[in-house]
N, C-alpha and C positions, 0 to 999 in steps of 0.2 A: 773335767777329767778327760784325757785323750782317749780316743777309741782304741780298744785292744781286741785283737782276735788271733786265733791260732794261725792265720795266714801271714800276719805281720810280726808276731811276737812269739817267744818261747817261754814256757814255764820251766824254771830251773829248780832242782832239788836244793833244799837248804843244806849247808855243810853240816856234817855231824858235829854235835857239841863236844866240847872238851871233856875228858874224863870218861868217855864212853857211855854216859847217861843219855837217855832219850829226851826229846823236847816234851814239854807239857802240852796238854790238849789246847791250852790258850794260844800257844805259838803255832802248833800244827794246823789248827783250824782257822786262824785269823791272820796269818802272814803269808804272802805270796811273793816269790822272787821272780821278776819278769825281765826278760831281755828283749830289747828292740832289735829285730833281725837286720835292719838296715844300718842303724847307727852303732849297734852293739852296746848301747847304753843300758845299764842294769839298774833296776829300781825296785825297792821294796814297797809293796802295797799292803798297808797295815791297818787293822781296825783301830779307830781313834782311841778306844778305851785302853790301849796298850802303851800310851805315850809315857807313862811312868813305870812300866814294867821292867824290872831289873834283868829278867831273862832276855827280853828283847834288846836291852842295852848290851848284854854280853854277846848276843848274835851279831850286832853291828860291829862290835870290837873284833870279833872273829873274822868277819868279812874283810874288814880293813887290814887285818893281819895277813890275809891272803891276797892283798893288793887290789881289792874291790872296794872302791869308794862309792858306794851305791847312794842313789837318791832315795828319798822316802816320800811316799804319797799316802796321806791319811784318808781312810775311807769309812763310810758307815757300813752297816751289815748288808744292806741291799746292794751297794756298789761292789763290795767284796764278793758277794755271792754271784753277781753278774760276771765278774772277772773269772771266778772259778769255773763257771759253766763253759767258758771258751776252750778249756783244755781238758784232755783226758787226764785222769789222776796220774801223778808222777810217783814211781816207786811202789805202786800198789801191786803186790804179788800175792798169789794164792798159795798158801802153804801146803806142802805135802802133795803136790800134784804128781800123778803118774806120768810115765812117758807119753801115753796117748792123750791124757788131759793136756799136757804141755803142747803136743802136736796140734790139738784142737784149738788151743789158744793162739798158736802161730797162724792157723787158718783164719781165725777171727781177725787177727792183726793185718794179715795180707789183704783180706777181703775189704776191710774198712779203708785201707790205704788206697785201694783201687776204686773206691766209692761204690762198692757192690751193695745191692739191696737184699740179696738172698745168697745163700750157699746151698747147692744141691749135691748130695752124695748118693750115687747110684751103685749099689752092689749087684753085679750081674753074675752070670754063671762062671765066667773065667777071669773076671777082673773087676776092679772098682774104679769109678771115675768121679772126679770132683769138678764142679762147675761153679763159677760166680756169675750172677746176673748183674751186669754193668750197663747202665744207660738203656735198660730194657732188653738187652740181649744176653743169652747164655754164652759164657766164655769158658771153654775147657782148660783147666789149669794143671791137672795131673792125672795120671793113670797108675794105679797100684794093684796089689794082689787082693783077692777076695778076703784072705785072712786079715790083711791090713785094714780093710774097710770094716770088717766085722768087729774087730777090736776097737776101732775108732768110735763107731756109733754106739757100741755097748758102753764104753767109758763115758761118752757124752750123755746118753739117756740115763744110765743107771747111777752115775756118780756126780754129774754136773747139773742135773735138772731137778726141779720140783714140780708140783701140781700135775703129777703123772695121771694119765687116764687109765693105765694098767700098771701093775707094780714093777714088772720087768719087761724090757724091750722084747717084742715078739716078732717072729718072721712069718707068722700066720694070721695076725690081726693088726689093724692100724693102731697107732698110738699118737697121743698129743702130750706136750709138756712145755715147760718154760725153763730156759737156762737160768740158773741162779745169778742174781745181780753181781755177786762178787767176781764172777768169771768174765763179765762183759763190760762192766762200768768203766774199767780202765781203758777201753777202746773207744770211748765216746758214745757207747750204746746205752739206751735206757733199759732195753730188754732184748731177748732173742726167743722167738717162738719155734718150737720143734714140732714137726709133723712127719709121720712115716706111713708108708703103705706097702704091704707085701706084694711081690710080683709072682709068687709061686716058685717052687724048686729052689728055695734058698735065696731068691732075689729080693732086694729091698730098695725102695726109693725113700730118701730122707730130704726134706726141705726145711731150711732154717731161715726164717724171716728176721733180718737185722733191723731193729728199730732204733734209728739214730736220734740222739739229742740234737735239736736245732740249736746252733750256737750263737746265732745273731738274728736280729729282727730283719725282716725282708719287706721292702715296699711292694705295693700291689703291681707296679709296672715290672718289677724284677721277676714276678711270678708268671708273667705272660699275658696279663689282662690288657686289652686295648684301652685307650683313654675313655672311650664311651662306656665300656664295660666297668671300668673302675668307678666312674661317676654313678652308674646304676647300683653297683655293689655298695658304695658308701651310703647311698640313699636307703638301701635295704637295711643296712646295719643300724641306721639311726631310726628305723621304724619301731613300732611297738610289737611287732609280730616275730615269727621265727624265720631264720635263714638256714636252709638245709643244703648241705654239700654232698653231691653224689658222684659215683664213679667206681671203677673196679679197684681191687686191692692193689696197693703199691703205686697209685697214680696221684698222690699228693693231697687227698682230701683233708687229712688231719693238719698238714702244714698250712694250707690256705685258711682253714678254720682257726688255727692258732694265731696266724697273722691278723685275722679279722678281729679276734678277741683283743690282741695287743693294740690294734688301732683304736678300738673303743675305749680301752683303759687309758691310753695316752690322751684321748680327747677330753675325758672327764675323770680326773683322779678321785673325785668324790663318790664315784659309783662303787658299790660293793658287788664285784663280779666273782662268783664262785664256780668251781668246776667239779665234775666227777668223771674219772677216766679209768680205763682198764687196759693197760696200766697207764700211769703218768709217763708220757713219752718224752716230752721236752718241757723245759721251763717256759712259762708264758708270763712275760713281764707285766706286772700290775694285776695279776689274777691270783686268788688264793686257790691252789689246786689240791684236790683230795682224791685218793685212790678209791676204787670201788670196794675193795676188801671182800668181805663175806656177804655183802648185801647184793640184791638184784638192783638193776638200774632204777626200776620203779620205786623200790624202797629208798634208794639213795636220793632220788629226786624229791620224794616226800619229805625226807629229812632236811634237804637243802632249803626247801621252802619255809622251814621254821627258822632259818638262819638269817632272816632279814636281807635277802638278796635283792639287788637291782637288776641283775642279768644272770643267766646261767649258761655255762659252757658244758654241754653233755657230750662225752667222747663219741658215743655212737648210739643210734637207734638200731637195736638188733632183734627186738621181739615186741610182742603186743604190749607188755608192761612198760617198756621204755617209750614206745610210741604214745601211749595214753598219758604217761607221765609228762612228756615234753609238751603235748598239746594242752593238758590241764594247767601246766605252769604258765603257758602263754595266756590261756583263758583267764587266769587270775591276775594278769597284768605284769608278768615277768618275761621279757623277751629272751629267746633262746637261740644259741648257735649249736649246731650239731651236724653229724655226718650220718649217711645211710648208704648201703650198697644197692645201687640200681644201675641199669644199663644207660639210662639217660635221665636228665632232670625232670622231664615230663612224666617219667615213670614213678616219681616219688609219691605223688598223690595216690596212684594205684596201689603202691605197697602199703601206705598208711591205711587205705581203705581195707585191704586184706587183713591188716592187724586189728580191724574193728573200730577205728576212730569214727566218732559220730560225724555224719556227713554235714550237719549244720555247722560244725566247727571246721571240718576238713576243707570245705569249699568257701570259707570266709577269708578273703584276701588280707584282712587285718590280723588273722591268726597265722596263716601260712603266707608270709610276705614274699619270700624269695626262694627260688629253686635254681641251684647252681651246679652245673656239671663240668667236669674237667678230665683231661687226659694229659699225660706227660709224653712229649714228642722228642725222640733223639735228634740232635742237631748234627748235620753233616760236618765233617772235618773240612775246613776251608782250604787246607793245603793239598788234599788229595781227592776231593769229590770229582765225580766224572760227569761231563755234560751229557744230556739225554741222547743227543744224536750219536755220540761216540759209544755209549753203552747200550743203545737201544736194541741191537741185534741179539744180545744175550737175554733179552726179556721175552716171555711167551707172547704169542700174537694176541691172546685175550687181554693180557695186561697192557700191551702196547695200545690197543684200541681204547681201553679205559683211560689211560693217562692222556692220550692225545684228544680224547673227547672232553674230559672234565678238567684238564689242566692246560697250561700254556707251555708246550714243548720247548719253545725258544728260551725259556728261563728255568727249565727243570734240570735238576742234577740228581745223580745216583750215588749211592755209597760205593766206594772202591773196595772190592774184596781184598782182604789182607791189609787194608789201610796203609799207614805210614808210621814212621817213628814218632811223629808229633802227636798222634792220637792213640798210641799204644797198639798199633796194628789192628784197629777196630773199624776205622772209617767214620767214627762217631766222636763228637766232642761236646759232652754235656747234654742236658735236656731242658725243655721249657714247656710251660703249660699252654694248652688251648682250652678255651672256656665256652660255656653257653650259660648266659645269665638271664633267667626269666623273672621279671618283676610281675607278680600276679596282680590282677585287678578283677572287678566284678564281671566284666565281659568274658575274660579268660575262664574264670571259675564257673560261670553259668554254662558256657559252652561245654566245659569238661563234664559237669554234672549231668547235662541233658543229652549231649551227643557223643561224649566219650573223649578219650585222650587225643586221638588223631585230629578231630575237628578243632579242638582248642589249640593244639600245637601248630597245625597248618595255618590257622588264623593268626597266631603270634608271628609266624614267619612272614606271612603276607603283609603284616603291619610293620615290618622292618627288623624283626628279631634275627640276630646273627647266630647261626648254628655252629656246633662243633665242626661239622663238615666244611662249612665256609671258612672257618678260621684255620683248619688244617690245610685246605686248598691254598689259602693265602701264604702259608709257610712254604708249601711246595713251590708255588709260583715265585717266591722270593729266593728259591734255590737253597733253602735252609733245611728241608726235610726230604727224605727219600720217598717217592710216591708209592713204590711197590711195597716197601715195609709198612708204610702208613696204611695202605689199603688193607693189607692182610692182618695187621695187628691192632689198629686203632679205630678206623672208621672207613667203611667203603666209600670210594670217591663218588659213586653214583647214588649214595644213600638218599640225599635230599630229592634227587630226581625221581627215584622209585617211590618215595613217600608222596610226592605231588602227583604222580601219574594217575589220571582218572579222577582226581579230587574235584574237578569242575563239573562232573556229570550230574 
């Protein structure tokens, strides 16, 4: 079957059936009308079981009557589900939406079209502002009245969300919630998390995290891993231990972890790989995915171990229960993939220790096999980026010294303020990951246990380990990333030098 994606094809609505009646669930759920955007060829992708279905025969007759002599490709259920995941739902509408619910839906639509990861709504004393975070930067998109903002966030929290932390949105205490799936699934989102915090005197800050469904499998090199890092990661994934992915919120931990799970599933289709996630963010091909539901992660992991798994994908280690559950699963012979929030991969062991994980297991390299850190770096627009020497005078003397000490000014470029039409006036065109992949061994773990994190980490670097800082500097010296932005937002350019200073005493 040919490769289909929302970049090359369009999902078309089925023509309404004759007589005004609706289609049966068999047709609605198991027939997709797809157009190739280049050739304009239209094809029906149909579940094989419908080959003798009279309603499908009538649909084909109706399409022919409209001058569409479509092709037909018969699919099994897995193939049809994979096609469906490439597209946001067509024709999905939410009944009885108010004007401000409709307005909120239009913000979701616009934000997704711009590849935003978050929407920020800030109600201030005299006005409301809306921002989208695109490629790591906040972009102001509109300014409205205080009344407009108040009605918008009230409609969102009080009528479009569930899992409320407080019954009604408050301007005096923070709130958390989740936007209901029916409002966001049509935009290619699996969920949207709501968080608010009062600013006093009627002011309110609202942040909406847009969690997108990943629509296609990504190769490791597309994620930003160097060839050497990819080899190391593949070796880790095939080990009998756990591979843990760390980094700040919104920097791609889940995406890389999902791609790792798909790699394992594709390598051995005979493995039973199960997940527990909160929520299920994207389909992971070859994995049976389960939501956390009302259980804790610890309870869910215990339940999964009764399901005859070969491997487990745990959405996140977030507390002592999930930490112990993951380590115990590995200890019983079930390799684990999971994510955890830490500043750097070397901090993962420290966090697990604070969660009370037994040190005999914690510092066993066959239990914790891999520590992976990553950051997403905005890429400079090739059409408008500014050479260092031309933009240097606008940079502070302190920053000039840092860049010229730790980077190669002859190859450095800066982001152009205001950008150009090609990059949507941002100066940025996409993002890519920079990684730090630590493969643990007995020497690393022994040093960590006896002399602490810094001794083990510096020894790893001395033996050839490539750090986040080194990979970021490589992108800067290739003219692909802005050093000023990178230093402030991702990793200080002098980070490694400061860590090494005095270490030989």
